[in-house]
N, C-alpha and C positions, 0 to 999 in steps of 0.2 A: 504494500500500500504506500505509494509515493505521491504525495500531493503535488499538484502542478503549480503554476505561477499565480493563480487566482486573480487574474486581471479584472474580473468582475466583482471583486471584493465581497464574496459570499461567505467567507469563513467567519464563524461566530461560535458562541459557547452555549452549552446546554447543561443543566443540572438535573440529576436523578438520584434519588436515595442518598443524598449528601455527597455525591461525587460530581466533578466537573469534567465535561467532554468537549472536544472541539468537533464541530460539524460544519458541513457546507449547506447553507440554508437555501431551500427552494423559494422561500418567501422573498428573498432579496433579488430574484429575477422576475417577479411577477410584473413589475412595471415595464419590463422589457418584453416579456413573452405573452402576457395576458393572464386571465383568470385560471390559475393552475388547478383549482378545485375541479375543473372539467376535464383535466388530463387523466387518462386511465392510470391507476396506481402503478401498474407494471412499467409504464413509460416514465413515471416519476423516478423509479429506481435507475433507469438508464440516464435520465437527465442529471440526477445527483452524481452519477459516475462521470458525466462530462464536466460538471462543475469542479469535482475533486481533482481531475487529471488535466484540466485545461492548462495547456502550456504554450499555445500558439504554434505548435508543430504537429504532434500526433493528434492532439485534441484542440480544435480551434473554436473561437466564439461563433463561427458559422454553424458549427455542429450544435451548439447550445440554442442558437436562434431557430434552428430547424424544428425544434419542438413547438415553438410558437406558431410556426407555419402549419405544422401538423394539426394544431387545434383549430386554426382558422379555416383550413380547407377540408374539414370533415374527416380527418384521419388518414390523409394520404400525403406523404412527402418522402419518397424513397431516397433520402440523402445517405451517403455512407458515413458511418461513425466508427470510432475506435473505442471498443468497450473492454474494460479490464475487470474480470470477476475477482472477488476477494480470495477465492480458494478453488481447489480442484479435488474432485472425488473420483476414485478409480475402484474397479473390481479386478480380480486377478486375471480373468480371461483377456480383458483389454489392457489391464495394467502391466502385466508381464511384458508384452511387446513394447509398451511405452518405456518401461525401465530398460529393456534391451536396447532400444534406440538411444536412450540417454547414455548408456554405457558405451555404445558404438560411437556416439558423438564425442565422448571423452577420448576414445582412441583416435578419432579423426582429428580432433583438436591438437592432440600430441603430434600426429603426422604432419600437420600444418605448421609445426614448430611453436605452438602456443601452449598456454597453461590449461590442462584438462579440467582443473577445478573451477574454471569459468562456467562449466556445464553443471548447473545446480538449480533446483527449483527456487524461483524468486518469490513464490507465494506458498502458503501452507497446502500440502498435498496429503490426503489420507487415502490409503489403499486398503480395502477390506477384502480378505480372501473368502469368497462366498460361492464361487462358481465351480468348485472342483470336487465337491462331494457327490457321489453317485449312489443311486438306490440299487446296490448289489443285493442287499439283504433287506427284507421287509416282513412285517407281520409277526415279529418276535420281539421279546423284551430286550434282547441284546443287539437288535438291528443297528441302533445308533453307534454302539461301541465298535461293531464289526465294520461298518461303513467308514468310520473315522480312521480305523486301522488301515483299511485299503487305500483311503485317500492319501495318507502319509506315505505308504509304500509306493504308490503311483507317482507322487508329486515331489519326492524328496529333492530332486535336482532343481525344480522351480522354486521351492520354498527356501532352499539354500541361497539361491540367487537373490530372492526378495530380501532375505535377511542381510545379505551383503549390501544391497541398495539402501536398506534402512540405516546401516552404519556409514555408508560412503557419502550419501547425499544429505545436505541440510534441508530443513523444512519438509521432511518426508517421514511419515509415520505409517506403520503397518498394523492393521487389526488382524490378529491371527485367525486360522481356521476354527470353525466350531463356535463362532460368536454370534453370527447373524448375517442377514442380507444387507449389502451396502446401503440401500435406500432406507431400510428400516433403522439401521444404526444411525444413519444421517438424520432421520426424522426424530428418533428417540433420544439422541445423544449429541451428535456432532453439530447439528444445525442450531443457530442462536437467534435467528430472525434479525437481530441487529448485531453486527460484528464490531469488534474493537481491535485497535492495534496501537502500540506505543511508538512514538517517533520524536526524537529531540525533546524528551521530557514531557510530551503532551500525550494524552489518550484521545485518539480519534474514534468517533462512532459513525458508522455508516451501514447501509443495508447489507444484510448477509446475501451474497450472490456467489454463484459457482457455475462451473461447467463440469460435466462428468463424462467419463468414458463409457457410459452406459445410457442408452436412450431413456431409461425410466428414472433418470435423475430428476425429472419433473415431478416425481412424487412429493418432493419437499416444497413444491409450490403451495401445497395445502397448508404449510406452516408459514406462509407469506415470505418465502425465500425464493428469489428469482434464480432459477437454474434450469439448464437443459442439457441434453446429451450432445456430445460432439465426438468425432473420431479421435482415436488416440493421438493422431498426428496433430490435430488442432489443440488437444489438451496439452501436449508437450510444449507447443509454442506458447500457450498461456502460462504454463509452469515456468517457462524461461523468460517471462516478462513481456512477451509480445501481446499486443491487444488483439482481441477477436474482432476481425473486420466484418461489419454487418450493415445492412440497410435498416433505417428506422422502420420497424414492421407495421403493417396494418394490425389493428386490434379488434377482434370480434368479441362483442359483449354477449354473455350468455346469462339471461335473466332467469332466476329460479324463483318460483312462487310455491305456496302451499307446503305440505309436508308429506313424507313417504307414508303410504297406507299400511295397514296391518298385512303382514305376509310378504311384503316387498323388502329386499335387502339392498345394501349399498352396491353390491355387485350388479343387481338388476338396473339400478340407476346408471351405473357406469356404462354398461353395455348398451343401454338406451341412448345415452349421450354420445357414445362412440359412433353409433349409426347416424345420429342426427348431424354430428359435426363432419363426418366423412361425406355425407350427402351435401352439406353446405359448401365444403371445399375450403379447408383452412391451412393447407400446406404452406409452410413458411411464415405463418401469421401467429401472433399471440392470441390466446383466448383468455378472457378475464371474466370471472363469475361475479354476478351482482344480484341484488334483489332480496326481498324479505325471506325467501326460502332458505337463505343462508343461516337465518336465525335458528333453523331446525336441523342443520347438518352439523354433526360433530366434526371435530378436526380430523379424526380418522376417516370419516366419510369423504371429507374434502381431499385428503391425501390419496384415497383410493381413486378419486376422479383425476387428480393431478397426475397420478402414476400412468394413466392411460393416454396421456397426451400424444405419444408417438403413434398410438393406434388411431387417433383422430387425424394425425398428420401435422398437428400444430407444433410450433417451437416450444411453447409452454402452455400451461393451463393454471392460471394464477388466481389466488384468493387474497384479498387485502387483510390487513391486521384488524382484529376486533377482540371482543371479550373471550371468544372461543379460543383464540390464539394464546392468550394469557393463561386461560384455564389449562390448556394442554401443556404449556411450558412448565407450569407449576406441578401438574399431575405426573409429569415424567422426570421430576427431580431437578429441574434447572434452578440455578442460583437465584435467590430473591432479588439481589441487586440487578441481575440481568433482566429479570421480568419487569422491574421498575423502569429500567432504561428502555426496554422495548415499547412500553406504553408511552413514556414521555417523548421518545424520539418520533414514534408514529403520529402522535397527536400534533407535535410541533411541525412536522414536515408534511402534514396533510396526507398521510398514508393510512389513517384510521378509517374504518368503515362505520358510518353512522347508519343505523337501520331506519330510524324515523326522525322527524323534526327538521328544523331549518338547515341543519348541517348535512342532511342526507341528499347530496347532490348526485344526480346521475351523470357519469362522465360522457364525453363525446366518444363514440366508437365508430369504427369504419363501417360496421354493420352489426346487427344484433339477431339473436334468435331466443326463443323462450320455451321453458318447460314448466308445467305445473306438476310438482312432485307427486301430487295425489293421483296422477294418472299412470304412474309407473307400475308395471305388473311383472311377475316372474318371467325371466327370459334366459336363454342360453345363446351362444354364438358359435357358428361353425358351418361346415366342417373344416374350413381351412383359412378363414380370415376373421379377425376380431370384430370387424364391422358388420359381419353377416348375422345380424340379430334374428333370433327365432323366438316367437312366443312359446313358452313352455307347453302350452296347450296344443301346439302344432308341431312338436318335436318329431313324432314318428313320421308325419307326412314329409317333413323337411329331409329326414334321413332317406326315406323312400325315393324322393326326388334326386338326392345326391347319388344314391345307388344306381339310378338310371343315367343321369346326365354326367356325373363326375367319373363313375367307375364302370359304366356300361354293363351292369349286372342285374337289370330289372327282372330279367327272366329267371334269375336265381333267388329271388326273394323267398325267404322261408327255408332255404337250403341249410341243412345241418350236417356236420361231419364229425366222425368220432375223434376223440383225443386219446392218444396212446396211453394206456395204463390208468385211465380215469373212467368214472362212471357217468360222465356227462358229455354232451356234444357241444359243438361250437358253430356259429353261423354268422352271416353278414349282420352287422349292427350290434353284435354282442360287445359289451364294455369289458375290455381286458386291462385297462388302467384307470384307476380312480385316485386322483392325487390332490390332497390339500397342500398347495405349494405356492410359491411366488410371492414377491414383495407386495403385489397388488392387494391381496386380501389378508395375508397373514399379519399385516400391520393393524388390522381392524378387529378389536376384541368382540364387537357385536356379531360379526359373521362367524368367528371362530367359536365363540360361546354357543351360537346357534347350531353349529356343526356338532359340538359336544352334546347338546341337548337332544338333537335328532338321534345320535348314537345311544344316548341314555334311554330314551323312550323305546327305541328299536330293541335294545338289549332286554328291557323289561318284558317285552312281548316275545322274547326268544328268537328274534330275527338275527341274521348274520349276513355278511357279504356273500355273494355267489363265489364258488370255489375257483372260477376262472379269472377273477378280478385281482389284479396286483394293486394293493392299497398302500398309501404312504402319507405321512404327515411330516412336512418339512417347514417348521415355523421360521419366521424372519428374525426372531431374536429369542434369547433365553427367557425373557420375561413371559412370553406366551406359555411356555411349559409351566412356569411358576403359577400363573393364574388359572390355567386349566387344571393343574393338580390341586390348587387351593379350592376350586369349585367342585372337586371330586369328579370331573368329567374325563380326565385322561384315561382312567380305568375303563370307562365306557367306550372311548375311541379305540383303546387297545383291544377290547373284546371283539370289535368289528374289523380288526386288522390295521387300524390307523395308528400303529405304533410310531414313535419318533424315529425317523431315519437319518436326520441330520439337520443342522442349521445352515441353510443356504439355498441357492437356486438349484433345484433338482430337475423335476420333470419339465418345468416350463422352458428350461434352457436346452433340453435334450438329454439330461443326465438321468433319464428314467431307469437306466440299467436294463439288463436283459430280461425278457419274459421267461417264465419257466420253459424249459426246452420242449416238452410235449406240446405246449400251447403254440409256441413259435413255429414248430414243425407243422402243426395242423394248419396254421394260417398260411404259411408259405407253400405247402404242398397243394393246397386247395384254393390258393389265391383269394383268401377271404378279405373282405372290406370290414375290418373290425374297428372299434372306436375307443377313444380315451375321453375321459371327462376330468377336467382339471380346473382349479381355481386360479388360473394364471392369466397372463395378458397376451400370450402369443400361441397361436395354434397353426402355424404355417405347415405346408406339406413337408413331410420327411423330417420335421423338427423334433417331435415328441418321442417317436420311436420308429425305427425302420420297418417294424412289423405292422405299424398302425397307420391306416390311411385317413380315417375321419377323426378329427379332434375337436372337442367342444369345450368352450369356456363356460363355467358355471360358478355359482356361489358355493362356498364350503359346505353348507348344509345340503345343497343339491348333489354335491359330489358324494356325500355319504348315502343319500337316497339312491343315486344311480349305482353305487356299489352293491346295495341291497337288491335293486331291481335287476341289474346285470345286463341290461339291453337298452338300446335306443329305439327299439321297435315298440316298446310299451309306452302308452300315454300315462305318465306317472301322475298327472293331475286327475285322471278318472279311473284308470285301471288299478286293480290291486298290485302292489309292488312285491308282496310276499304273503306267506301264510304264517300265523303265529303258532305257538307250540301245540295248540288244540286244533289246528287246521283251519282256523277262521281267516278270511281275507283281511289283510291290513292295507290301508290306503295312506297316501302321503299325509293327508290331513290328521291322521291318527298319531303321527310322530312329529308333526311340525310344531315348534314352540311359538308362543305368543311374544309380541314385542315386550310386554310387561315382564315375562319370565327372564328374557335376555337382559333387559335393562337392570333388573334387580341384582342379577349375578355380576354384571359388569361393575356396578357401583360398589358392591361388597368385596369383590375379589381382585380388582385391578387397582393397585395402590402406588402412591408416590415412592414409598420405601423400596418396593420391588426394583424400580428403575435405578434408584441410587445404589442399591446393593449390587445389582447385576452389572452396572457399568463402572464400578469402582476401580477395577483393574483390567479395563477393556483391552489394553495393549500388551498385557502380560502373557496371555496364551496358556495352554495346558503344558503338561510335562513334556510332551513330544516336541512342541515348538521350542521350549526352553533348552532342549538338548541339542538342537541344531547348531553346529559350531562352524563359524566362517571366519577366515583371516581378514583383517582390515586392510584395505588397499584403495588407492584413488582410482585405479582402473581395474577392470575385471580380467581374470586370468583365462576365461573361456575354456574350462576343461571340456574334454570330449563329452557330448551330450546330444541326445535326440530331442531334448526339450528346449535348450537354450543355446543359440549359436550367434556368432557375430554376423549381422546381415551385410549384404554387399552394396548397400545404398551409396556409400561414400567412397567406393573404390575409384581411384584415379581422379578424385575431386580436386579442382584448382581453386585458387583464392578468388578468382573473378569468374562470373558466369558468361557463357556465350549466348548468342541468339538461339531461340528454339529451332531445332532442325525441321526442315520441311517433311511433310508426310506424302510420299509419292509411291504409287503402285502398291499400296498396302493390301494384304490379303484379309479375307473375312474369317474370323475364328468361330463366330457363333451368330445365328439369327434367333433372337429370343422374343417371347411374347410379352403380354401385359403382366403387371404385378410380379415381375421377377424381383425377389427379395434379396437382401444381403445374405440370408440363409441359403438361397439358391446359389449365390456367387461364392460364398465362403461358409460352408456348413460348420456348425459348432459341435455336432453330435458324434456318433460312432464312426470309426474308420473301418472300411471293408478291406478284408485281406487281399482281394484281387484288384483293388484300386491302385493307382500310381503311388499314393501315400502309403498304403499298406505294403506294397512291394518294397518301397524304400525302407520301411521299418524292419521288415523281415530280412532284408539284405544287411541290416545293421544289427542282426541277432536279437531283435526285440520280438518275443513271442506274442501271438495274437491276443492272449489274455492280458498283456501289458500295453496294448495299443493306447488305452485311455481314449481321449476324445480329441477332435480337431481343436476345440476351444482350449484345452489344456496344453496343446503343443504350439500355441501361437508365438512362442519365443524362438521357434526354429523355422526359418524361411524355407528350408528344403522340404519339410513336411507340408507347409502351408501353400506354397506355390503349386505343389502336386494336388492339393485339395481344392484349388480354385476352380470354380464351375464344376465341382464334383458331386453336388447334391444328387441323390438317387432319383429325385423327382424333377430335375431340370429337363426341360424339353428344348433341344436345339433343332430348329426346323430345317437346318441343313441336312439333317438325317431324320426324315419324317418317320413317325411310328416308334421312335426310341425314347427312353428316359435314361437320365444319367449323363455324366460328363463326357459325351462323345462328339466328334466332329469329323469332317473329311479333310484329308490332305492329299491333293492331286487325285481325288476320286476314291481314295482308300479310307475306310472308316477306322478311326482309332481314338484313343483318349485325347481330350483337349490338351492335356499337358504334353503328351508325346508329339502331337501335331505342332504345338507351339515351339517345342525344342527343335523340330525339323525345320520349321520356318526360320528359326534363329540361325541354324547352320546355313540356310540358303541366303541369309542376309535380308530376309523379308520382314517388314514391320506388319503389325496387325491392327485391325479394328473390330469392334463388336457392335452389333445392332440390337436395340431393344425396342420396347413399345411404351405404353403408358405406365406411370408409377415405377420407373426403373429404379432399383436400389432401395425400395421402401423396407421398413423393418428396423432391426437393431443398428446401433451406431457402430458398425463393424469396420474398423480401419483395414482389416485384412482383405475385405472385399475390394478395396482400392489397391492395397499393396500387392496382393496376388495378381491382380489385373496387370499392374505395371511390370512385375517380374516375369510374366509370361510374354512380354514384348508388345503389349497392346498400347498404341499411341493415342487412340481416340475411341470414345463410346458415343454412338449416335442413337438418340431415343426420341420419343414423342413427348414425354415428360419425365421428371426425375425428382426423387425425394431430396430434401434439403441437405441432410447430413452426408449422404453418399456423394452428391455433387461436390461438396466441399472437400471430402476425402480424396476424390479423384484428382482435383486440382492440387491438393497437398502432396500427392505422389507424382505430379508432373504428367497426368493423363488429361487429355483435352475433352471436356464434356460438350457435346454438340447437340442442338435440339432441332428436329425437323420443323419446317414451317407448316402452318395449318393445312391439313389435307394430305400431307406427304407421310409415308411410312415405308418401311422396307417391302411390305406386302404390295402397296400400290405401285412401287417401282419395279415389281416383278423380280426381286433378287432371289437367287438360289444359293448364294455363298461362293459361287465360282468366279465372281467379279473381282476387279481390282479397283481400289479407291485412292484418289488423290485429293488432298485438302489443300486449297490454295490460300496463301496469305498468312500462314502460321508464324512466319518469321517477323511479321510487322503487326501482329495481333493487338487489338485494343479491346477494352471491356465492352461486352454486349455488342460485338461487331458481327455483321452478316458476313459469312464466308462462302465461297463457291466450292462445291464438291463435284468432282468429275468421276462418274462411274463408267468403267470400261468393261463391257460385257464380253463373254468368251468368243463371240463371233466377230469381235473387233469394233462393234458399234459403241458409241459413247453417249452419255447423257449428263447434262449439268443440272444440279439443283442448288438451292440456297439454303443454308442452315444458319442458326444463331449460335454463336459461341457463348456458352453459359459460364463464362468468366465474368462475373457481375461487377467486380470492384477493382480499383487500381492496386490494392494490396494483393488480391488474388492473382492479378496479372504478374506482379513481382514474384510471387511464389512459383507460378508456372514458368517464368523466365529462368529462374534459378534451378529448375528441375524438381522443385518440391519445397515445402515449407521448412523442412528440417535443414536442407542445404542453405536456404535463405538465412535462417537463424544462426547456423554455424558460421557462415561467412561474416555475418554482422558482428557476432561476438569476437571472431578472430581479427576483425578490422579494428 
């Protein structure tokens, strides 16, 4: 936190709880900008950031004045600003490669003849190890202990590397495995709503802001903290003191009225809003919630909504500070002086939400939409996108439609096949995974207590999960276990197979672990379209399990209900879901708890003391973590490892950049359809033995049992470039009728990796074509890194998700957008063409470029595309070959 020159004289003081703080006052620019009570609160955070860092160079008074223009013209003023978040949050899947890059930058700095210790985080960075635990063991009381044991066995090399980083880098803390999910730890402990820092004997107070290397960083928006997900590449730049280059966004106001009705959960609200906001179109925009309905939404409900911002497509999903914020800070054990500061600062700066009275001013928004909370009904989403909302009453019909349209098996409805060694059969639509998982819902006591009560009532009636369902409970923090045990509900969940399997992202990230062998065999031998039901936020194809095609998001209590029912073909709102011990039909209403029951347990069993106690030694770790021994050194020694390797990004790097090379006669690596996610481009889950990555690991004497996941091996570029475009559900239309990472090289079908390496030997560059929503999903920097390492110079699409576009530029890959009406389909491309992009050497932001397509018969066609390098800073990153090269050269200079 380095204050700028303050030429606008906005620095002043604020007192709270007997302490004095220096702040940058928004009131002091009202004469200049207009009535700031009408500015959305989320933009006030950005404006304060401009005032604090205004130095006439990276942040100018023009950037400050732009917020006044935004107010005057109804919320549109796409001027570029340089924004510096207060801190950075990481999880280990995306954090390990970021720390690998920092270690490689230290080596590169040394090679350039400079001081490697210049490479150091300039802002506080917290990395939470939460993505590495897998559900190998489930349904037993020792499942947690066994899964943690396997986690340490698999990840010893990664954890050793992270422990080195913890000692080598300043401003860098690691929360060890088994603590919780990064977003829940952020919400319950790390986040402060108002941040403070000491400089020159003064204590500065300013809004808590961050970027995170996980798209669900937005969860903390519920605590009035402005944060969103970026790729690891962007996060590294922010860590190294570079501003986040962005346009002042449009802000969509979402008015909430009324209150949730009996029987509806926070999950139902979230899935309803996800559908509404996707339909509205909010990609690249801020969403800010307002209206009297907020009076009836707990902070945990708000955080559940904020969490799903990437599923809407928005940059963030923000909630202003109000009494609910203070109540949550107090209830989770935050310091009373901090709580007093949050209230005083928010009221002084106009960040406080007034529900009624003369101070309740509705901000100017670019556009608005509205939801009456009383109209929310139980829903699920699926079978492959979070925005595909399904009324719970229509779930069987929705699956039947998917069985026909998605899987082409309508004629097999009702088909049942035997399971080897078992006395039951399996068919299309049977639920084989039921997982209470993910930051989205495990942060919310109301839905977890509801799940426990469903289990309790079901157990009392003698019900159990169906034997083919793999069940798991992976809470987002240890506090969850404490209040479930205090409420006496953990025993009931255990009885239905929802034993604790770990604290972290499990099923939602693809760490669902293997299905029992006989079930997996039946599914694959008979090509069954089976289902998973999970309380997560992501359900993309091939993500949850390679055996499971249909994936449905649902509230935790519905996850328990579906484990009992065992099938998506049952209408659980009307049909009996099971029979009790006397053979009587049991319906969902018989085991569904009332809001009053849930509320009473939450009030009694979720206490401030739990949070204080559980987070007292959050960085200490268990005995296993404490035993990891690493020698201290300023640069990493890079021992032989299939987990962590020195990446080739900086090989042959010079102190000065050259002009970008032209793209001439490039070959096409893939023709992809709509909604190709970062999961399709760079999967996080299991590695198949016959894939290029699997063959690489086998050649390095890694047995298949120890493959772990792509996500866990993101510190090794050799594995990850082989895994790029390797998702088992990826459809490359150069090879019609196939799924998986295959393409054509001179007419021969082979893996995308093998073809890319052959083109490299031929001296040929590559391009990839996509459709709408290219790169949506997780903020996965390897989707861009792998693309670049395969030799891809440009990706041409109809539309692109915000984070992935930024990541492509950060790796020196040119994002190009078709003009309206054009697509690779309309141009008749087959993949045998050659592509030339004109004007790359003299590129300007948002410039139209000519692309020449040369067809196999010698004909050519010219089209115009838009270069999606939107800002001058992005152009600089691209000119340097990527953002890390830019930062490295700047520091070396």
